[in-house]
N, C-alpha and C positions, 0 to 999 in steps of 0.2 A: 523566472522559473519556467515550468512547462505549461502554465495556465494559458499563456498567449497561443501556444501551438494547439492546445486542446480546443480553444475557442475557434481557431481557424478551421480545424477539422469538423467541429460541430456545425459551423456555418456552412461548410461545404456539403455536409450531409443533412442539413436542415429540411430540405424538401422531403426527405424520407422520415426523419426523426420527428417532425412536427405535424405530419399529415394525420388527419382525424380517423381515417378508415382502417389504418394498420393496427394489428394487435400490439398491446403493450409489451408482451413477452418478446416479440420480434424486435421491437424498438430497443428493448433492453439488451438483447444479444448484439445488435449492431453497435449500440453505444459502448458496451463492454469491450468489444473487439476493436473498434476503430477509434473512439474518442478517449475512453478511459485508459486504454493502453498507451496512447500518446501522452496523456497526462502523467502517468507514472513511469514513463520510460527512463531507465537508469536509476530508479529510486532504491535499488538494492544497496547502493553505496552512499545514499544521502544520510546526513545527520540532521534531521529536520527539527527546526525550532517549532514551538507551539504556534507561533503566528503563521509560519509557512503551512503547517497542516490545516489551520483554520482557513487559510486562503483556498487551499485545494478543496476542502469540504464545502465551503461557501459556493465555489464555482460549480461543484457537482450538484448541490441543491438547486441552484438556479437552472441548470440544464435539465435536471429531472422534472422540475415543475413545468418547464417549457415543453418537454416531451409529452407530459401527461395533460397538457392544456389546462393547468391549474394555476391560479394566482394565490397570493397570500390571503386575499379576501375569503377564499373558500375554507380557510382554517383547517387544512389537512396537514398532518405531520409528514415531513419528508421521508421518514423511515417507512411509513405506510406506503407512500408512493414508490419507494425503492423496492419494497416487497412485491408490489403490483408489476413492476418492471422485471423483477427477479434478478436484481444486480447486487453485487457485494459493494459495500462502501469503499471509497478511495483510501481511507485510513487503514482498513483491514487489508486491502490489497497491497499497500505499501509495506505494512508489517509482515505479511506473508512473504513477499519478495525478499525483504531484508533477511528474514529468518532462513529462507531457502538458500540464499547466498552464504550466510554464516555457516550453515551446515556443510555446504560444499567446501568452504575454506577450512573449516575445523577438521575435516576428514583428511586433509592433505598431510603428507609426510612432514616430519619435524625438520628435515634438511631442505625442504622446498623453499624457494626464494619468496613465495607469497607468505609463508608462515614466518620467515625471518623478518620480512617487512612489517607484518602485522604486530609482531612482538618487539619492534624497534623502540627504544627509549631515546627520546631527544634530550640532549643535555643543554643546559643554559639557564639563565635567570628566569624567574617567574614574574610576570607583570601583576599589577594590582587587580583585585576583583576575582570573580569566578572565571575559570577557563571556559572556552566554548564547549558546548555539548559535543561529545565525540560520538562516532558511529557505534562504537562498542557500548557506550552508555544506552544508546537507543535500542540496540540488540538485547542488552540485559533487561531493559524495561519490557520489551516484547516477550522475552522468555518468561519473566516473572508473571505477566498477565496470563500466559497459557500454562504455567506450571511446568516449564521445561528447564533442563539444566544442560550444561556443556557436555556432560557425559552422554546425554541422550542423543547428541549429534553424531556420535560414532555409529549408532544403529540407524540405518536409513529408514527402515519401516517405522520405528518408533518416532523418529524425527518428523517424517513426512506426515504421519497421522496426527502428531501433536501440532504441527504447523497449520494443518487444515482444521484443527479443533476437534478431532476425533481421537479417542484413546483406543489403542489396539486391543483386540480381544485375545486372550490366551488360548492357544490351540491345544 
């Protein structure tokens, strides 16, 4: 997946990200722009398994601890360290990107080729067991967590504020 690329970028920037004198907020900005963006590149179209998301989160926690100069012996929560760095977690960033892409695709015309491909039903026999988790199942789970519906995607303002976790105020 993208973990190997993210570690390569992290190692490339480690003289900046692991230096003791730099502010944690600045490290967080550099991490978010350079490392985390490499880690989630293309995630708008991923149908992530739980194990894949756990791998991304584990990688991020290791990098965050390294940037803060903290080990597991210090017994500090990773969430607290991420707040010090002022960064959004990789799971939330993947979810936001997926929902942004879904909103874009949902607003397309009904006769557009993207919409036709998205609504395509594949014929054929079904194999045993549960099917693989689809991208749309991931999107529906993300929408459920944020209290969004497909209808909300038609209004850009409502959709964007919902994706960012803010509800719009009535004017």
